[in-house]
N, C-alpha and C positions, 0 to 999 in steps of 0.2 A: 866606665863610670862617667857620669856627667860632671864635667869639671868647671862648668860655668852655669850658674842659674840666671836666667834672664828675667828680662822684663816682659731661699731665703724662703570634746566639744570644740569648736573653732576658736582659734586664738588670734588676736589682732597683732598689728605690727609692733605694738608696745612691748610684747613679750620677747620679740626678736631684737630689741634694743635700738632699732633704728639705724639708718645709714650712717649717722654721725658717729655712733660707737664703732661701727665697722671701719670707718676711715680715721679712727683716732690716731693722733700723731705720736705714737710711742717710738722709742729708738729701735732700730733693727736689732734683732737677736742674733748673736754669733756664738756658736757652741764654745764653751770654755774648756780648758784642759781638764778641769776636775769633773767634767761630764763624760770623759772618755771611758772611765771604768764602768759607768752605767751602760754606755752604748756597747762596750765589749761584752757585758753580761747579756744584753739583749741579743747580740749576734750569736752568742753561744747557746741561747735558749730560744730558738725561733718559735717554739710552741707556746711561749709565754709572752708573745707580743701583746701590747696593751689594748688591742682591739677586743671588743666584747663579742666574739664570734660564738654566741650561745644561742640556745633555743629562744630565749627572750628577745635577743637582738634579731634573730631571723624573723620573728613575728613582727617586729617593728618594720623591718625591710619589706615584708609581705604587704603590710598595711599601706606603706608608702607607694608601692607599685599598684595598688588598687585604685589610687586616685588618678583621674584623667581630666583634661581640660573641660571646664564647664563654666557657663556664664554666672552661676551662683557660687562657685567655689573661689571666692576672692582670696582665701588664705593662701592659695598657691602663689599668686602674684605677690602677696604681702611677704611671703617668705623669700621668694626669689629676689625681690627688690632689696633685701638686706643681706642675704647669703651671697649673692653675686658680687657685690663690692667687697665683702669680707674675703671671698675667695680671690678677688683681684689683688688684695693686699698680700695674700699668701703667695700668689704668683710673682709679685714684685720682689718679695723677700726671699722666697725659697725656690722659685722656678716651676712650681706645680701648675699645670694649666688650670685656669679659673673655672672652666666648664666642668672639669673633673671634680674639683673641690666642691663646687656647688651641687653637682649631682650626688656625690657621696654624702654630703650633709643632708640632702633630702632623704636619701635611702636610710641613713643611719639614725635620723631623728624623726622620721615620719613627718616631714614638713614642719619640724620644730614643735611637734605635739607630743613627743615622748616625755616620760617622767624625767629622764636624765637632762633633756634640753630645757624643760620648763623649770625644774627645781635647781639644777646644778650648772646650767649653761654648758652642758657637755653635748655637743652636736655630733660627735663621732663615736660615742659609746666606749671611750677609752677607759680601761681599768687602771688602777694604781698598781705599781709593781709590788707593793706590800701595803699593809694597813697604814703605814706612816710615811710612805714614799710616793707622792703624787707626781714626781718629776720636776723639772726646772721651771715650768710655766704655771701649772695648776696650783691652787692655793690650799687644797685639802683633799680628803677622801671621804666618800659617803657609802655606808654599808647598805646593800640592797640584797634581798633574796632574788635569785635568778635561776632560770632553768638551763641546765647543761645536759647534753646528750652524749654519752661516751661508750657505747651507742645508746644505752638505756637512759631515758630522761629522768632527771631527779632535780630537786631543789637544793641549791647551795647558796651560801652567803658570799658575796664578792664586793670588793671595794672599788668604787668608780671615782674617777677624777672630778673635782669640783673646780670651776673656773670663776674668776672675777668678772669676766665679760665674754661675750660671743667672740670677739676678736681673739682673745687668748685661746679659746678652744680651737679656732681655725689655725692659729699660729702653732699650736702644739701638733696639730695634724701635719702642717707643712714641715715642722722640725723633724717629726718622725720619718716622713717619707724621704727627706733630703739627707738625713744622717745615717740611716740604716743601710747596710750593704744589701739587704734583701730587696730593696727597692731601687738600687742604683741602676740596673738596666733600663728602668723606665725613663730615666732622664736623657737617654739617647733619642727620645720621641716627644720632646716638649712641644714640637710643632705639629704633632699628630696625636691629638687628645684621645682618639679611639684606641690607638695602639698603646698609649700611655696607660689607659684604663685596663687593657688586657694584661700588661706587664705587672701592674701592682696587684691585680686580682689573684695572681698566682700565689701570693702569700697573705693577702689581706683578709680573705674569707675562704671557708671551705666550700661554699656554695659554688658548684661548677658553672652556674649561670650568672654569677655576680657581675662579670665584665659586661655581659649583654644588658643587664639591668641598668648599669651606670650609663652605657652608651645609649640605651633606649630613652632614659631621662634627658640626656643631652639633646637627642634628636627631637623628642616630643615637645620640649619646652624651649628649643633653640637656645640652649645654654652656651653654645659656641660664641655667641655675641660678646660674652664677657672676656673672651680671649683677645679681643681687638684693642688691647692696650699693650703696647710694647713693653715687656718687663725688662728690668735691668738684667744684665748677665751676672749670674750669682755663683757659678761653680766652674771647676776646671775639668775638662774632659781630656783623657789621655788616649792617644791613638798610636799604638805600638805595632811595629812590623818586625817579624823575626828574620830579617835579612838586611843587607846594606844596599838597598836599591829602592826604586819607586814601585808603586803598586797599592793594592788594598791593605788596610790595616789588618793585622792578625788578630788583635784584640782591642777592645775599647771599653773604658770604664770611667767613672767619675770619682775624682779624689781631690779634695782641696776646695777652697773658696776663691772667688774672684778677688784679685789683689794679692793672693799668696804667690810666692816665688817657688817654682818647681825645682826639685832636686832629684838626683838618682844616685844610689849607692848600694854597695853590698853590706847592709847594716848588720847582718848576722854571720858574715864570713862563710856562707855556703856556696859561693861562686856565682850566684845569680844576682842581678841588680834589680832593684825595686824602687818604687817612688817614695818621695817625701815632699813636704812643702815647708817653707819658712814664712811665718806670718809677721811682717815687719812691725806692725803696730803693737804686737805683744812681745816681740823678740823671742818667738816660740817656734821650735821645730816639731813637726808632726811626721813621723817616719813609719812606713808600713813595710812588712816583710813579705808581701806577695803582690803580684801585679793584678790587683783587683781593687774595686772600691770597698769601702768599709771604714771601720774605726782605726785610728792610729794605734800601732803596737808600741811605739816609743814616743813619749811626749816630754819635752823639757824646755825650759827657758835658758837662753844663752845670748849674751850681747846686750845691747842697749836698744830699747824700743825707738822706732823712727825709721826714716827712709834712707839714712846715711850709711847703713851697713849692708854689705852684699854677702850672702852666704856662699861658702865654698865647701867642697867635699873632697876628701882624699884619704889614702892610707899613709898618714904622715909618718908612722913608725915602722911600716913594712911588716905588720903582723897579719895581714890578709883580711882585715876588716876595715871598712871605710868609716870615717868619723867626720865631724863637721868643723867648721871654723867660720870666721867672719872677716871681711876686708872692709876697712873704713874708706869710703870713696873720697872723703875730704882730706884725710891725713895719710892715706896709703899704709895704715898700720894693719898688720895681720895678727889675728888672735886665734891660734889653732888649738884644738883639744883632741886628746887621744882616746876619749871615751864619749859615747853618745848620752851624755847627761849634763846637767848644769854644773857649774863650778868655775874655778879660775882657769885661765888659759895655760896650757902646758908649754906653748911656744909663742913668744911675742917678739915682733920685729917690724921694722918699716922697710918697705920695698916698693918703689914706684913713686908716682906723683899724683896730685889731684887731677881727676879726669881720666886716669887709666882704668881699664877694665881688667879684673883678675882672670887669669887662666892658670890651671894647674894640671900637672901630669907627670908621669914617670919618664922624664926626658932622656935618661941614660940607661934605662933598662935594669936598674938595680933593685926593683921591687918596691921602692918607696916613692911617694908622691912629693913633688917639689913645686915651687911657685913660679909664677911669671905674670907679666902684664902685657896687654895689647894697647898700644898708643897710636891712634890713627890706624894705619895698616902695618905698623911695625910691631913685631913680636920680640919681647925682651925676656928671656927665660933664664932661670937659675937652677943649678943642680942641688942647691942646699936651701933649707928653710931658714934663711937668715938674710939680713941686709947685705948690700954690697953691689958690685957691678954685675951687669948681665954677662952670663957665660955663653949664651947662644943668642944671636940677634940676626933678624932677617925681615924682609917685607913679604907679605902674602895677602891677597885680597884687596879690598878697598875700605877706606874709612867708612864706618857705619854698617859694614857687614856684620852678620851674626857669627861670632867665632865658635869653633868646635874643636875638641881634642879627642883622639881615640886611637887605639891600636888597630888600624884598618886592615892590615894584612896578617895579623896574628903573630908578629915576630917579637912580641913582648916589649916593644918600644913604641912610644906614642908618635902618631902623626898629627897633622893639623888640618883644619878645614874652615870654610866659611859657607854661609848660606846667603845667597843674593835673591831676594824675592822668595821663591820656594825652590830654588835650584841649589843643590848641594855640590860643592867643589872641594873634594878631599885630596890630600896629598900625603904620601907615605912617610916622607922625611921632614925634618925640621929645617927647612931651607926654602928659599925662593924658587919659583919654577911654575910649571903648568900643573893643573890638577890631574890625578891619575884615576879618579873615580868621579863621575858626574851623573846626576840623576835629579828628577823632580819628585818631591814628596811634601805633602802639607800645602798650606796656602799662606800668602802674605798676611802677616799679623799673628801667625802662630808663634809659640815659643818652641824652638827646636832642641831636642834632647837625643842623647844616645845612651845605650846601655846594653849589657849582655843579658837580655830578657830570658833567654832559653838555655843558659849555661853551656854555650858552645865555644867559649873561649875568645869570642870576638864581639865587638860592639854591633848592635843593630840600631835601626833608626826609630824615631818617634817624634811626635809633636804633642804639645799641650795647648788646648784651645779653650778660651773662656766662653761658656754657654749660659 
């Protein structure tokens, strides 16, 4: 388990709302816990994604592809001049390459000339999930007849999202891509827009040539120029390796937002450890039961919002399931809970002093997790979840190292370790001495984590990187 959590006809430019609207200074959107249920529904029903992959939308895409650069086709530049900045705002908030967002908006709205884009400011053809559910950003739903082919083509009525602004339509697009597990693999390629387009095309449209169309638009109109704005890092990428050594990652996925604190635990008691994050501004835990990107399986608030609390994870009652707690960095108060939900602390005590970093582990091999702190390079560990004097004390590593805890040799008792730069220095026993396992994995600036990713009874390595 990880026992320490470290440290988005021709029509003129007026129809497109202008660059000012695309650059509107609205607060950044952060998915709320009450949206998780909707996202879980989307993950469970990939055939009901809100993209309008219908015969009508295919016609819109075909018409968009018939346009080519021409001295008289000023509407192309008009649209690009407003869609590009709108896509840059999406890149800044959600990490989607602006060239891809611009190209998809061209394809899905026929250069802003589709009925959906002109009437409803819907530039990506998104449907409502129901007649009364436009999602968290759109303001309503508009009923239109549309052609669907399954495989016989026929007319059906469908509800499409209505937006207050072009920017909101683009933001909903960014939100969908960045929060759906279907599109998580694409975010490994934010610096390679062509591959990003190929990855999202696997689920965005049934047209086997969809990715090539998006890439063709990026190339024809040099939409790559809109990527030349360094976007802020918005998400957490997990790079896990199924062994305790250096080498290539066994798996990579995106889970969590920049600023979240990563956690690892066996949340469902099945013997494998999976990711979670703690969002300090909300005092909210988002836990997932598989080593993949996607929506949280468990979401709850616990603790006090702010940066003064540090999340901890352990099997406090020895029942085989990991649960959460928080450590107050200012008061050294521990608030431990035996279930993964909100409520009052089951165990409360003070141990340590201001400035200490919390570490937790099964120090005596009795099957329960107990607390400890690291002060400089001194480890002060306790075999009980209560205040008192340290029962185990020793020095290991240097002040400022990244501390780790794990059962490195599978003997059911925790060892300790530190990371210096990207070098892991692990020791089997709770004592001073030389490291018994040394290797390099990750890079400076990563958050270093360990967990039994593959249920082999021993911890493996991992890093979490802000991208």
